C-alpha positions in Angstrom: -28.1 40.4 6.3 -30.9 40.2 8.9 -33.5 41.0 6.3 -32.0 38.5 3.9 -32.2 35.7 6.6 -35.8 36.7 7.4 -36.9 36.7 3.8 -35.2 33.4 3.0 -36.5 31.7 6.1 -40.2 32.5 5.3 -42.5 29.5 4.5 -43.8 31.1 1.3 -40.3 32.0 0.1 -40.0 31.9 -3.8 -36.5 32.4 -5.3 -37.8 33.7 -8.6 -39.9 36.4 -6.9 -37.1 37.4 -4.6 -34.6 37.8 -7.5 -37.2 39.8 -9.5 -37.8 42.2 -6.6 -34.0 42.4 -5.9 -33.2 43.4 -9.5 -35.9 46.1 -9.4 -34.7 47.5 -6.1 -30.9 47.5 -6.7 -29.4 50.3 -8.7 -26.4 49.3 -10.8 -24.2 46.2 -10.9 -22.4 47.1 -7.7 -25.4 46.6 -5.5 -26.3 43.3 -7.2 -22.7 42.1 -6.6 -23.1 43.1 -3.0 -26.3 41.1 -2.7 -24.6 38.2 -4.3 -21.8 38.4 -1.8 -24.4 38.5 1.1 -26.2 35.3 -0.3 -22.9 33.5 -0.6 -21.9 34.5 3.0 -25.3 33.3 4.2 -24.8 30.0 2.5 -21.4 29.6 4.1 -22.8 30.4 7.5 -25.6 27.8 7.1 -23.1 25.2 5.9 -20.9 25.8 8.9 -23.9 25.6 11.3 -25.0 22.3 9.7 -21.5 20.8 10.1 -21.4 21.8 13.7 -24.8 20.3 14.4 -23.8 17.1 12.7 -20.6 17.0 14.8 -22.4 17.7 18.1 -25.2 15.2 17.5 -23.1 12.4 16.0 -22.4 10.7 19.4 -26.0 11.1 20.5 -27.1 9.6 17.2 -24.9 6.5 17.8 -26.1 6.1 21.4 -29.7 6.5 20.3 -29.2 3.8 17.6 -27.7 1.5 20.1 -30.6 2.0 22.5 -33.1 1.4 19.7 -31.3 -1.8 18.8 -31.4 -3.0 22.4 -35.1 -2.2 22.8 -35.8 -4.0 19.6 -33.9 -7.1 20.9 -35.8 -7.0 24.2 -39.2 -6.7 22.5 -38.3 -9.6 20.3 -37.3 -11.7 23.4 -40.5 -10.7 25.2 -42.6 -11.8 22.1 -40.7 -15.1 22.1 -41.4 -15.7 25.8 -45.1 -14.9 25.4 -45.3 -17.4 22.5 -43.6 -20.1 24.6 -45.9 -19.5 27.6 -49.0 -19.8 25.3 -47.8 -23.1 23.9 -47.1 -24.3 27.4 -50.6 -23.4 28.7 -52.1 -25.2 25.7 -50.1 -28.4 26.4 -51.1 -28.3 30.1 -54.8 -27.9 29.3 -54.7 -31.0 27.0 -52.9 -33.2 29.5 -54.5 -35.7 32.1 -53.6 -37.7 35.2 -53.4 -40.9 33.2 -51.0 -39.4 30.7 -48.8 -38.2 33.6 -48.7 -41.7 35.1 -47.9 -43.2 31.7 -45.1 -40.7 31.2 -43.6 -41.5 34.6 -43.6 -45.2 33.8 -42.1 -44.4 30.4 -39.3 -42.5 32.1 -38.5 -45.4 34.3 -38.3 -47.7 31.2 -36.2 -45.2 29.3 -33.9 -44.8 32.3 -32.6 -48.3 31.6 -31.8 -47.4 28.0 -30.1 -44.0 28.6 -26.7 -45.2 27.6 -27.8 -46.6 24.3 -29.8 -43.5 23.4 -26.8 -41.3 24.2 -24.6 -43.3 22.0 -27.1 -43.1 19.1 -27.5 -39.3 19.6 -23.7 -38.8 19.6 -23.3 -40.8 16.4 -26.0 -38.8 14.7 -24.3 -35.5 15.8 -20.9 -36.6 14.5 -22.4 -37.9 11.3 -24.2 -34.7 10.6 -21.0 -32.6 11.2 -19.0 -34.9 8.9 -21.7 -34.6 6.3 -21.4 -30.8 6.5 -17.6 -31.0 6.2 -18.1 -33.0 3.0 -20.5 -30.5 1.5 -18.5 -27.4 2.3 -15.1 -27.2 0.5 -12.1 -26.0 2.6 -14.2 -26.2 5.7 -12.4 -26.4 9.1 -12.6 -29.5 11.3 -16.0 -29.3 13.1 -15.7 -32.5 15.2 -12.8 -31.3 17.3 -15.1 -29.3 19.6 -17.2 -31.6 21.9 -21.0 -31.1 22.2 -21.0 -28.9 19.0 -24.4 -29.3 17.2 -25.9 -27.8 14.1 -28.9 -25.8 15.1 -30.0 -24.5 11.8 -29.0 -24.1 8.1 -30.4 -22.6 4.9 -30.0 -20.5 1.8 -29.8 -16.7 2.1 -29.2 -13.8 -0.2 -26.4 -11.4 0.8 -27.0 -7.7 0.3 -24.6 -4.8 0.1 -24.7 -3.1 3.5 -24.7 0.4 1.9 -26.5 0.1 -1.4 -28.9 -2.8 -0.3 -28.3 -4.4 -3.7 -27.9 -8.2 -4.1 -24.3 -9.4 -3.9 -24.3 -13.2 -3.9 -26.3 -16.3 -2.9 -24.8 -18.0 0.2 -25.6 -21.0 2.4 -25.3 -20.4 6.2 -24.8 -23.0 9.0 -25.6 -22.1 12.7 -23.9 -24.2 15.4 -24.0 -23.9 19.1 -20.8 -21.9 19.2 -20.0 -20.6 15.7 -21.7 -19.5 12.4 -20.3 -20.5 9.0 -21.0 -18.7 5.8 -20.3 -20.6 2.5 -20.8 -19.6 -1.1 -22.4 -21.7 -3.8 -20.5 -23.8 -6.3 -22.9 -24.0 -9.2 -20.6 -25.8 -11.6 -19.0 -28.1 -9.0 -19.8 -31.8 -9.2 -19.5 -34.2 -6.3 -20.5 -34.1 -2.6 -19.1 -30.5 -2.1 -21.7 -28.0 -3.1 -20.4 -25.0 -1.2 -17.0 -23.2 -0.7 -16.1 -22.1 2.8 -16.1 -18.3 3.0 -15.9 -17.2 6.7 -16.6 -18.3 10.2 -17.8 -16.2 13.1 -17.6 -16.8 16.8 -21.0 -16.3 18.5 -19.3 -14.6 21.4 -18.2 -11.7 19.1 -21.3 -11.8 16.9 -24.4 -9.6 17.2 -27.7 -10.2 15.2 -29.9 -7.2 14.4 -33.3 -7.3 12.9 -33.8 -5.0 9.9 -37.3 -3.6 9.3 -36.6 -1.3 6.4 -35.6 -4.2 4.1 -38.0 -7.0 3.7 -37.1 -10.3 5.4 -33.6 -9.1 6.2 -31.3 -9.2 9.2 -27.8 -8.0 9.9 -24.7 -9.8 11.4 -22.3 -7.5 13.2 -18.8 -9.0 13.6 -16.4 -6.1 14.2 -15.1 -4.6 12.0 -17.3 -6.3 9.4 -21.0 -5.9 8.8 -23.0 -8.3 6.6 -26.7 -8.1 5.6 -28.7 -11.3 4.6 -32.2 -11.7 3.2 -34.3 -14.7 3.8 -36.7 -16.1 1.2 -39.8 -15.3 3.4 -40.8 -13.9 6.8 -41.1 -17.3 8.4 -37.6 -18.3 7.6 -36.3 -15.0 8.8 -38.0 -15.5 12.2 -36.6 -19.0 12.4 -33.1 -17.6 11.9 -33.5 -14.9 14.5 -35.0 -17.4 17.0 -32.2 -19.9 16.4 -29.6 -17.2 16.8 -31.2 -16.1 20.1 -31.2 -19.7 21.4 -27.5 -20.2 20.4 -26.5 -16.9 22.1 -28.3 -17.9 25.3 -26.7 -21.4 25.4 -23.3 -19.9 24.7 -23.7 -17.4 27.6 -24.8 -20.2 30.0 -21.8 -22.4 29.0 -19.4 -19.6 29.5 -20.8 -18.7 32.9 -20.6 -22.4 34.0 -17.0 -22.6 32.8 -16.1 -19.3 34.5 -17.7 -20.5 37.8 -15.9 -23.8 37.7 -12.6 -22.1 36.9 -13.2 -19.6 39.8 -14.0 -22.5 42.1 -10.8 -24.4 41.2 -8.8 -21.2 41.7 -10.3 -20.7 45.1 -9.6 -24.3 46.1 -6.0 -24.0 44.8 -5.5 -20.7 46.7 -6.8 -22.2 49.9 -4.6 -25.2 49.6 -1.5 -23.1 49.0 -2.4 -20.8 51.9 -2.7 -23.8 54.2 0.6 -25.3 53.2 2.6 -22.0 53.5 0.6 -20.4 56.3 3.3 -21.3 58.9 6.2 -19.9 56.8 5.0 -16.6 55.4 2.3 -14.1 56.2 -1.1 -14.4 54.6 -1.3 -12.8 51.1 -4.3 -12.5 48.8 -4.2 -12.1 45.1 -5.4 -8.5 44.2 -8.7 -8.3 42.4 -8.6 -7.0 38.9 -9.9 -3.5 38.4 -13.2 -3.2 36.6 -11.7 -1.4 33.6 -9.4 -4.3 32.9 -12.3 -6.8 33.0 -14.2 -4.7 30.5 -11.2 -3.8 28.5 -12.2 -5.8 25.3 -15.8 -4.5 25.3 -14.6 -0.9 25.9 -12.1 -1.1 23.1 -14.7 -2.5 20.7 -17.0 0.4 21.5 -14.3 3.0 21.1 -13.1 1.6 17.7 -16.7 1.4 16.4 -17.3 5.0 17.4 -14.0 6.0 15.8 -12.6 7.3 19.0 -9.1 6.1 18.0 -7.1 8.3 20.4 -9.1 7.1 23.4 -8.7 3.5 22.3 -4.9 4.0 21.9 -4.7 5.6 25.4 -6.6 2.6 26.9 -4.3 0.2 25.2 -1.2 2.0 26.6 -2.8 2.0 30.0 -3.5 -1.7 29.8 0.0 -2.5 28.7 1.5 -0.5 31.5 -0.8 -2.2 34.1 0.1 -5.7 32.9 3.8 -4.8 33.0 3.6 -3.5 36.5 1.4 -6.2 38.0 2.6 -9.2 36.0 3.9 -10.9 39.2 0.5 -10.4 41.0 -1.7 -11.9 38.2 -2.0 -15.6 37.5 -0.5 -16.7 34.2 -3.7 -17.9 32.7 -5.6 -14.7 33.3 -2.7 -12.6 32.2 -2.5 -14.6 29.0 -6.2 -14.2 28.3 -6.1 -10.5 28.8 -3.0 -10.2 26.5 -4.7 -12.3 23.8 -7.8 -10.1 23.9 -5.7 -7.0 23.9 -3.7 -8.1 20.9 -6.9 -8.9 19.0 -8.2 -5.4 19.6 -4.8 -3.9 18.6 -5.1 -5.8 15.3 -8.6 -4.6 14.8 -7.6 -1.0 15.5 -4.6 -1.3 13.1 -6.9 -2.7 10.4 -9.3 0.3 10.7 -6.4 2.8 10.7 -4.8 1.2 7.6 -8.1 1.4 5.8 -8.1 5.1 6.5 -4.8 5.3 4.7 -5.5 2.9 1.8 -5.7 4.5 -1.6 -8.3 3.3 -4.1 -9.8 4.8 -7.4 -13.1 5.5 -5.6 -11.5 7.2 -2.6 -9.8 10.6 -2.9 -8.0 12.2 0.1 -9.6 15.6 -0.2 -8.2 16.5 3.2 -4.6 16.0 1.8 -1.9 15.1 4.2 -3.7 16.4 7.3 -6.4 13.8 6.8 -3.8 11.1 7.1 -2.0 12.6 10.0 -4.3 11.2 12.7 -4.0 7.6 11.5 -0.2 7.8 11.1 0.3 9.2 14.6 -1.7 6.4 16.2 0.0 3.7 14.1 3.3 5.0 15.2 2.3 4.9 18.8 1.2 1.2 18.2 4.7 0.4 17.0 3.4 0.0 13.4 5.7 2.7 11.9 6.8 0.6 8.9 3.3 -0.2 7.9 2.2 3.4 8.4 5.2 4.6 6.3 4.3 2.5 3.3 0.6 3.5 3.4 1.5 7.2 3.9 3.9 7.2 0.9 1.1 5.8 -1.2 -1.2 8.6 0.0 1.6 11.1 -1.0 1.9 9.5 -4.4 -1.8 9.8 -4.9 -1.8 13.4 -3.8 1.1 14.3 -6.0 -0.5 12.7 -9.0 -3.8 14.5 -8.4 -2.1 17.9 -8.1 -0.1 17.3 -11.4 -3.3 16.4 -13.2 -4.5 20.0 -12.9 -1.6 21.3 -15.0 -2.7 21.4 -18.6 -0.5 22.3 -21.6 -2.4 25.1 -23.2 0.5 27.4 -24.2 4.2 27.5 -24.9 6.3 24.6 -23.8 8.4 26.7 -21.4 5.2 27.9 -19.7 4.0 24.3 -19.2 7.4 23.2 -17.8 7.5 26.1 -15.3 4.0 25.3 -14.0 4.5 21.6 -13.9 7.9 22.0 -12.1 6.5 24.5 -9.7 3.5 22.2 -8.8 5.7 19.1 -8.5 8.4 20.6 -6.2 5.9 22.7 -4.2 3.9 19.6 -3.4 7.0 17.6 -2.8 8.3 20.2 -0.3 4.9 20.1 1.5 5.1 16.3 1.6 8.7 16.4 2.9 7.9 18.9 5.7 4.9 16.7 6.7 6.9 13.5 6.6 10.1 14.5 8.3 8.7 16.9 10.9 5.2 15.7 11.6 4.6 12.1 10.7 8.0 10.4 11.2 10.3 12.9 12.9 12.7 10.4 14.6 12.6 7.4 12.4 15.8 6.7 10.3 14.3 3.7 8.6 11.3 5.7 7.4 13.5 8.5 6.3 15.4 6.1 4.1 12.2 4.9 2.6 11.2 8.5 1.9 14.5 9.2 0.1 13.8 6.2 -2.2 10.3 7.4 -2.7 11.5 10.9 -3.7 14.0 9.4 -6.2 11.4 7.4 -7.9 8.9 10.3 -8.1 11.6 12.6 -9.5 12.5 9.9 -12.2 8.8 9.7 -13.2 8.6 13.5 -13.2 11.6 13.9 -15.5 10.3 11.2 -17.9 7.2 13.3 -18.4 9.1 16.5 -18.8 11.6 15.0 -21.3 8.7 14.1 -23.5 7.5 17.7 -23.6 10.9 19.5 -23.7 12.9 17.5 -26.2 10.8 17.7 -29.3 12.0 18.7 -32.8 12.6 22.5 -33.5 13.1 23.2 -29.8 15.7 25.9 -29.4 18.6 25.7 -26.9 17.3 29.0 -25.3 14.0 27.3 -24.4 15.8 24.2 -23.1 18.1 26.3 -21.0 15.3 28.4 -19.6 13.3 25.3 -18.6 16.2 23.5 -17.1 17.2 26.7 -15.1 13.7 26.7 -13.6 13.9 23.0 -12.7 17.3 23.5 -11.0 16.0 26.5 -9.1 12.9 24.6 -7.8 15.1 21.6 -7.0 17.4 23.9 -4.9 14.5 24.8 -2.6 14.2 21.1 -1.7 17.9 21.1 -0.6 16.9 23.2 2.5 15.4 20.0 3.9 18.6 18.0 3.2 17.3 16.3 0.1 19.5 17.0 -3.0 18.0 15.6 -6.2 20.3 17.4 -8.6 22.2 14.3 -9.5 19.0 12.4 -10.4 17.7 15.3 -12.6 21.0 15.7 -14.4 21.2 11.9 -15.0 17.7 12.0 -16.6 18.7 15.0 -18.8 22.2 13.8 -19.9 21.2 11.7 -22.9 18.5 13.9 -24.4 20.5 17.0 -23.8 23.5 15.6 -25.6 21.4 14.7 -28.6 19.8 18.2 -28.7 23.2 20.0 -28.4 24.6 18.0 -31.3 21.5 18.7 -33.4 21.7 22.4 -32.6 25.5 22.4 -33.5 24.8 21.0 -36.9 22.0 23.4 -37.6 24.1 26.4 -36.5 27.0 25.4 -38.7 24.6 25.0 -41.6 23.2 28.5 -41.0 26.8 29.9 -41.0 27.4 28.3 -44.3 24.3 29.9 -45.9 25.2 33.3 -44.5 28.7 33.2 -45.9 27.4 32.2 -49.3 25.4 35.5 -49.3 28.1 37.7 -47.7 29.5 40.5 -49.9 32.1 41.7 -47.4 30.8 45.3 -47.2 30.7 47.6 -44.2 27.3 47.7 -42.5 25.3 50.8 -43.3 22.7 51.3 -40.5 21.0 54.2 -42.4 20.9 56.6 -39.3 23.2 57.5 -36.6 20.6 56.5 -34.0 20.6 52.9 -35.3 24.4 52.7 -35.2 24.4 54.1 -31.7 22.0 51.3 -30.6 24.5 48.7 -32.0 27.4 50.4 -30.1 25.3 50.5 -26.9 24.4 46.8 -27.3 28.0 45.7 -27.6 29.0 48.0 -24.8 26.5 46.2 -22.6 28.0 42.9 -23.6 31.4 44.2 -22.3 33.2 45.5 -25.4 34.8 48.8 -24.4 36.4 49.9 -27.7 33.6 49.2 -30.2 33.4 52.9 -31.1 36.7 52.6 -32.9 34.9 50.7 -35.7 32.5 53.6 -36.5 32.9 55.4 -39.8 30.9 58.4 -41.0 27.4 59.1 -39.8 25.9 55.6 -40.1 28.6 53.2 -41.1 30.4 50.6 -39.0 33.4 48.6 -40.2 31.9 45.3 -39.3 29.8 43.4 -41.8 26.2 42.4 -41.1 27.3 38.8 -41.1 29.8 39.5 -38.4 27.3 41.2 -36.2 24.7 38.4 -36.7 27.3 35.8 -35.8 28.5 37.5 -32.7 24.9 37.9 -31.5 24.1 34.2 -32.2 27.3 33.0 -30.6 26.9 35.1 -27.4 23.3 33.7 -27.1 24.6 30.2 -27.7 27.4 30.7 -25.1 24.9 31.9 -22.4 22.6 29.0 -23.0 25.5 26.5 -22.8 26.7 28.0 -19.6 23.2 27.5 -18.0 23.4 23.9 -19.1 27.0 23.4 -18.2 27.9 20.4 -15.9 30.7 18.0 -15.6 28.9 15.3 -17.6 28.1 17.8 -20.5 31.4 19.7 -20.5 32.9 17.8 -23.5 29.7 18.1 -25.5 29.4 21.9 -24.8 33.1 22.5 -25.5 32.8 20.7 -28.8 29.7 22.8 -29.8 31.5 26.1 -29.0 34.6 25.0 -30.8 33.1 23.7 -34.0 30.7 26.7 -34.4 33.5 29.2 -33.9 35.9 27.3 -36.1 33.3 27.0 -38.9 33.0 30.8 -39.0 36.8 31.3 -39.0 37.2 28.7 -41.7 34.8 30.7 -44.0 36.8 33.9 -43.2 40.0 32.1 -44.4 38.3 30.8 -47.5 37.1 34.4 -48.3 40.7 35.7 -48.0 41.7 33.2 -50.6 38.8 33.9 -52.9 39.8 36.0 -55.9 36.4 37.7 -56.0 37.2 39.5 -52.7 40.7 40.7 -53.5 39.6 44.3 -53.3 37.9 43.6 -49.9 40.9 42.1 -48.1 41.1 45.0 -45.7 37.5 44.8 -44.5 37.9 41.0 -44.3 41.0 41.3 -42.1 39.3 43.9 -39.9 36.4 41.6 -39.2 38.8 38.6 -38.7 40.9 40.4 -36.1 37.7 41.6 -34.3 36.5 38.0 -34.2 39.8 36.4 -33.1 41.3 39.1 -30.8 38.4 40.9 -29.2 35.4 38.7 -29.5 37.1 35.4 -28.8 38.9 36.8 -25.8 35.7 38.2 -24.4 33.7 35.0 -24.9 36.2 32.8 -23.1 36.6 35.4 -20.3 32.9 34.9 -19.7 33.4 31.1 -20.1 36.2 31.0 -17.5 34.2 33.2 -15.0 31.2 30.9 -15.2 32.9 27.5 -15.2 36.0 28.2 -13.2 38.3 27.0 -16.0 41.0 29.8 -16.1 42.7 28.5 -19.3 40.1 26.7 -21.4 41.6 24.4 -24.1 39.1 25.7 -26.7 40.5 29.2 -26.5 44.1 28.0 -26.9 43.2 25.7 -29.7 41.3 28.3 -31.7 44.1 30.9 -31.2 46.7 28.4 -32.5 44.7 27.2 -35.5 43.7 30.6 -36.8 46.8 32.6 -36.0 47.7 32.6 -39.7 45.1 35.2 -40.5 47.0 38.5 -41.3 46.8 41.6 -39.2 48.0 44.3 -41.6 46.2 47.0 -43.5 43.4 47.6 -41.0 44.3 51.1 -39.9 42.7 52.8 -42.8 39.3 51.6 -41.8 39.4 52.5 -38.1 
């Protein structure tokens, strides 16, 4: 193995040369197979090492990407500041003392007209917002927020964030606090040229410059990522600068609001303390811990890095803290923290549900274990119902993919066995995962799972019925297939799920039709055989052949079959009688495999009519003048059929069904008791 690693790792390694040398060096196919095994083992080791390296470096890669993005933003800010300083120096160099005096006097004059100017500016601001609302269909009310201004607008081309291919042409509006993305309405007439698509709060929006794609930048609004391309570099720089200005102004406004709120809270606290100072000891509101203040940001980072367990632990910790300290935190602050917490819970739920969603281009190669993580966290977030629905869709997709591998390339019974084994084996695996791993203590989810299994079994039986119940299918093949299905279904009963009733319900109608068809075919065959029967004892040519017949009937349970032997190779039963008994015993065994309460009448009718048809032909032969000389052999066969064979068959029937005195036996005995019993001793 070391020599193989050394040779493969060389810089001038050539696969053709290595294979040629290897074929000359190895003696026989065994050494070549050993070398092949070594190469495969080396490939698996390298693959495992690569996976481990990707896993260990994944977090470092994310951190490095964040640092690069931060450095890029800082460099862009530095370049922008240098540009502003250069323009300021140019303006100072071109100014004079006279111009400064003129500007001062102008300010004094404008001071008188400030009110009128403010009114005009406010009217223009409102008019522009109303104009945007007219142009954008389904747009929200933009005038309800005071001091909101439109900083920039323009056409952009949206690109796919993964493939970098064009998706659609959009029109974007940037305001002081929000960003609106609208799609084009090319065939729309009237003032509205765009349709409202989405709106992003600048507080939760990050703008990243993209250098790999020409004139492009990225908007990060968790959990969504959108890439836009400007028509040229200048417009791209304008968008980036406007976003930077809007973000700075938003941060300054929030800091002012926060300071004013803190000042009011301090004043309120001081006044309350002055009023109640004489009645109760001095108390101070506890400061919020740092992790609570940074809760929203920390959750965003954990969700983005797919550390779902840590995010769930942090959510549980925050909930517990708010519950224990609700009487110590002001209502407004508590409400704000709860609102942010609920938003992050919704974001985490959305990401986890996407992990469980099934689509044509997404296959769960990891099976049920791949979904176990998302289901566990959704259960802890009190989203069990949603997790149950998505998990059952994953199970349906898994079951469908497993059944697709079963191909019908042989006999029908072989296909049914494989298909049934795969279906119930996968269902048992799903049941164990659902009841013991995913939802162990949820009665509502267990009820949903029972309904799911019933639906899947119904679909499974619809497919099997199409393959089993086809023309020329024998009852033996049907009984063999159904026996396998019942056996596999019984294994599922160990988990408390009995689907026998559903399977029997799907089989009832096609089985009834098949049993009736087989009954008609069997009676027709009996008719043909009797038309060719000459009522002669059966000559088996050799004693060994006759002994095989005797041994066969002994194995069936007939103890006195030797009494029908005569001579070296003769037996006093006709070939037609032996053929009928074999056919009827096989038919009886198949019917007992299929026997159920719903099919009891159909099976009893089959057994009765087939036996009665044979006995009726015996009676007709006794009345036939052509067989007057063969009356003794006819009577011998008749008594064997009615006394020995009929009793044996319905003894087996009673032992299998539990019916001690079946009506078919009584009915056949009474109807065919007229067959005579004399003159048979001479043949035994």
